[in-house]
N, C-alpha and C positions, 0 to 999 in steps of 0.2 A: 837587698835584705835591710830591714829597718834597724836603725841603731839609736833612735832617740828615747827618751826616757818615758814619755807618757802620751797617749793619744785619748782625748776625750771628744767623742762625737755627741753634741749637744742633745739633751733630752731632759724633760722634767719628770721627776718621779714623785707623786704626791701621796698616792694610796698604796703602792705596791711595796713588795718584799725585796730584800737584797740577796744576791747570790754572788759569792766569790768564787771564781774558777782558778785554781792554781796550776798554772802552766800554759804557756802560749804556743802550744805545738798543734798538731792535727785534731786530736781529740778535744783538747780544750776549746779550740776556735769553733770547732763544729758544735759542741755543746752550747757555747755563748751565742752564736749567732742564731741558733734555732730557737733557743729559750727566749731570747730578746724578740725574736719574731712573733713566737706564739703567744707571748705576754707582754704587751706593750707597757703594762704598769710595773714590771719586774726591772729592778735595777741590776744590771749584769756588768761584772767587773773582772777583767781577766788580770792576774798578778803574774808576771814572769820574772824569774830571778836574773836573768841574763839581759844583754842589750840587743839580743836577736829574737824575732819571732818567726815561727814556722820553719825552723832550721833544716828539719829532716825533709820537709816537703821541698825545700830549696834544692837539696842536693840528691834527693831520690831518683833513682834511674838515670844516673848521669846528668842530672840537671833537668830531666824531662818529667819527672813526677809520675812514678808508677801508681796511679789512683786506685785501681782494683785489679781484679782478675776476672776475665770472662767466663765465670763458672756461675750457672744459674740453677743449679740443684743444691739445696742446703746441705743434704747429708754428704754429698760429694765434697763441697767446699770445706765442711768441717774437718775432713780428713787432712787438710793442709795446716793444721794446727798441732804441733807436738804436745803442746800443753794447752788445755782449755777446749778441746774440740766439742765436748758435750755441752759446755756453758755457752759457746757461741752459737750453736744451733738454736737456742732459745732467742738469743739476741737477734739472729738472722730472720726469724720469723716476724720480727717487727720492723727491721731495715736491713735490706739485703743489697746484692749487687744492682739489680734492675733499679732500686730505690736511688742508690749513689749516682747512677748514670742519669736518672730522671732529674735528680735534684741539680747537679750541675748543668744539664741541658737547659733547664728552666731559667738559668741565669745567665745563658748565652755561652756556655762552655760545652763544647762537644768532645767526646771522647772517641778514640779508635782503638781497634784490637789488632794486635801484632801476632805473628805466627805462633808464637809461644803462649798465647792467651793473656799477656800482660796488656793493660789498657792505659793509654797515655791521652792527654789533650792532644787535639789535632795541631795545635800550634807547636807541639814538641818542646814546650818550655814550662818549666815548673812555676815561672812567674804568672803564668795564666791562673793557676789554681790559687796562688797567693793573692794576687789581685782580686780574684772573686771573693775570697774570704774576708779580705779587708774591706771591700765595699759592701759586704753584707754587715760587717760590723759597723761602718759608718752610717749606713742606711737605718739600722735599728738602734744606734745610740749605745753601742757597747763601749765601756771605758776600758783601756788597756794601760796597765802600769808596768812599765819594765825596771830592771834593776832593783826589783823589790822581791827579796828573797824571804819567803815564810819559814820561820824556824819552829813554830809550834802551833798547834790547833787545840783548843780547849772548848768543850761543850758545857755551857752554863745552863741555868734553869731556864733562861729567857732566850739564848741566841748562841752563836758561835763566836769566839774571840781568837783572832790570829794575831801572833806576834811575828814582827819581821826582824830582819838583820839590823835594820837602822833604828831600831827601838820603837818603832810605831806600833800602836794596837788597833787592829781593824775589827769592826764588829759587823755581823750580817746574820741573815736567818738561816741561809743554807751555804753548803760549800761542796763543791765538786773538785776532787782530786784528780787532776789530769797532767800530773808532772813527770811522767815517763817513768822508765825504769832506773834503778841505781844499781851501779856494779858491786857494791859492798853491803853487807847486812847492817852495819852500823849506821848507814845512811837512811835507813828506815825508821830509826828510833823515835823520831818526832810523830810517826803513825802509830806506833805500838802504844803510845801513851793513851790512844783513843781505845784501847782494848782489841785492836786487830792483830791477827797472827801473819807472819811472813814466810812464804815459801823461800828458802835462801836463794839468792840470786847466783846465777853463773852465766858466763858469757854464751851467746848463740850467734849464729850467722857469721862465722869467721873462717878464715882461710888456714891451711895447714902448712907449717913450716919444716922444711928439711935442709937446714942450713948446709951449703957446700956440697949438697948431694950432686953427683954428675948430672942428674935429670935437669937441674936448673940452668945448665948450659943451653937448653932449648927454650929458654923464656921467650915469651911472646907467642909460642906456638899453641894452637887450640885444637881440640878433637871434638866434633860436634856430638858424638854419642860414646860415652864410657860408663862403666860401672865402677863405683868406689865402695869398699867395705873396710870396716874396723876389723882387724885381724882377731880371731877367737870369739867373735860375736855374730849375731844375725843382723847387725845393723849395716845396711847398705842403701845406696841411692844410684840413680842412673840418670844421665844427662850430660850437658856440654861441660868439658874440662878445659882449663886453661893453665899451662905451665908458667910459673913466674920466676923471678929471680930469687925468690925465697922458698918456693915450694910449688903448691899447687892451689887453684881457686877454681872460679867459675860456679855456675848454678849446682852442679852436682856435689860440689864440695860444701857450699853454703848450706844446701838442704840436709847434707849428712851432718854437718856440725849443729843443725838445729835439732834433729832427731836424737843425736848422741849427746847432746850438751852436757847432761849430768854425768853420764859414763865417762867422758872424756875429761871433765873436771876431776873427778875421782882419780883419775890416771894422771893428773896435772899435765895434761896435753902431751904425753909421751907415750906413744902407742905405734903399731904397725898399720899402715894403710896399704890394701891390696887394690890394684888397679886392673880392671879387665878392659883391655882396649878393644875387644871383639865380644861384646855382650851377647850378640846373637848366635854365637857359635859355641857348641860344647866340646869338650876335649876329644871324645871319640871322632867326632866329625872333622876336627882340625887335624888329627892324626891321619885320617883318610885322606885329606887333601894333600898333605905332604907326601904321602906314599904315592898318590897318582902323579904329583909334580916330579918326583923323582924319575919317574918313567917317562912323562911327557916332556918335562923341560930340563932333562939331564944335563944338557950342554950349557944351559943358561945360567948366568951368575945370580945367586940369591939376592944380591944387593940390588938388583934391578927393581923396577916398579912392582910394588906389592898389589894383590888382587883385591884388597879390602878398602882401598882408598885412604889408608893412613898417610899422614904427612910424611914425605920422603926423609926428612931429617929424623923423625921419630923411629921409622922403620931402620934407618942406619944405627940409631943409638941402640935399639933393641937387639940387633944383630951383634954389635959390639959387646954389649952385656952379656950375650949368649956364647961369647968366644968364637963368633963367625967372622972371618975377615972379608973384605969387600971383593976378593978374587975368587971365593969359594963357589963351585958350582953344585946345583941341586943333587946331582948324581953322587958327589962326594961328601954330602952333609953326614957326619958322624951322628950315630944315634944319641950320644951323650949331648952334643950341642943342639940337636932337634929337640931334646927333651927339655932342655933349658930354655930354649926359644918358646916352646909351647907354654911353660910356665910363665915366662916373661910377658907373653901376649895376654894370657888369660887371668893371671894373678902376680902382676909385678909388684914385688915388695918395696915399699917405700918407708923408711923409718921417719916418723913424725916426732919432732921435739920442739914444740911450741905452736903458737897461733899468731895471727895477725887480726885484729879489729880496727875499724875506723871509728874515731871518737864520735863524729856526728851521725854515723849509722848504727852506732852501737845498740844492740838488741839483748835484752837479758830474758833468761828463762827464770821466772820467779817473781815474786811480788805478793800483793795482797791475796790471801788464800781464798779461793772461790766459794767455798761452802759458807764464807762469812757475808757473801753479797747475794742480792735478790736479782736474777738475771732479767727479770721482766721489768725491773725499774732502774738497776745499777745502784740501788740505795743499799747502804750498809744495813745488816740486820742487828748490828750491836748499837749504832748511833743513828737515831731518826734525823733525817734532814742532811745526812752526810752521804754524797755520791761519788762514784768512781768512774773513770772513763780511760781507755787506752792502755798503755803498756804498764801502768802502775799496778794493774791486775796480774795475776799469774797466767796469763794468756800470751802466746807468742806463735807467730806463724813462719812458714818458710819463706823464701824470697820470691817475688812475684807479684806483689800487690796485696798480700794477705794481711799484713800487719796494718796497712792503711785502712783495708776494709773493716777490721776491728775497731779502729780508731772512729771512722764514720759512724758505725752500728752504735757503739757503746756510747758515743758522744750524743747521738740523736736520742737514744732511749734515755739517757740520764737527763738531757733537756726537757723531753715531754714529761718525764715523771716529776721532776722537781716544780715544772709549772703546774701540773695537776695539783701538787701538795700545796703550792702556794695558794692556789685558788680556793682550797678547802679551808685553808687557815686564814684567809683574808677576812 
């Protein structure tokens, strides 16, 4: 990961315009390298407030970079975005999954598809993606300035004026905001000065905390298929679940946190989670099975191997939570304990009191209100020459490569649009 202050890849700009791209993440880099490639006369500068570039790319997918998802139907892909689904449909008609795959393939980076649809570089390292983007920046003369925090953007009659934390004034013809999401509303104030509205930010893609709950004793245990819902709502998701030392995590929890992000924020992340460990079974079917097993397995201990392939530690835990000791036989199972076991199998109640997010992977629900942007260009409807890309807008996807696809798509569309605008104004 780069930690130097400035990269200047040599290039002469004589007749072209200048664009400053605020943010050195996936969408910012993708906008920059594509704009520089499309218009050799355009001076492209990335300004990044930290001393790191492409930090989310670096850690995504456990350091492998979940580049996109193997979904090739736009309408289907759009369903993976709790906020912005209709907006990204228009983006995807211009740059979609197949375009992402082809773009990296043309630069020597092949992607592979895993069983769950996630796509990674065949090298299984995010550094491959980082190196590809840095090489494109070098090839097309993109300037990168790090530790350069922009504190204000002003539209003058002739150009844009950017103020930095170091007291510098930067002037340019166009600006692309690709600075990611912010966790607090006040952090958007430097953008509201341009006349834009902000959908209040709340966390998305987080895990559920249940401090000191007995379930956490099973930390490290995973269940391939479970359904998790928010009590007293219709919000639910299904998929792999992981029990952690602080609560529950895994794709099913992360997806539910995304779809329920605003609801859970209103509850201050204190709510009841219901876990269905057997999502393919209905209660009447389970009762029928128990009735049959009382007859067929009467002499067998209930604590033996379960029929559904649940991890044995989990099965023992659910029996204990249902008041069933490890010596109890099927023939001797009291109705009261049977009913409790059925509830624990199909709707285990887990009180949640908090969340866990990871700083580098933080995703917000919220950002620039989409009605103020033109999806076919990613340009502001309020400020000509001002473009947006990535998570700064009120678009967020579930886990699985969807947020990166939005970054590539919005970055590419913004790049092409500002190049076209520069050509008209040249």
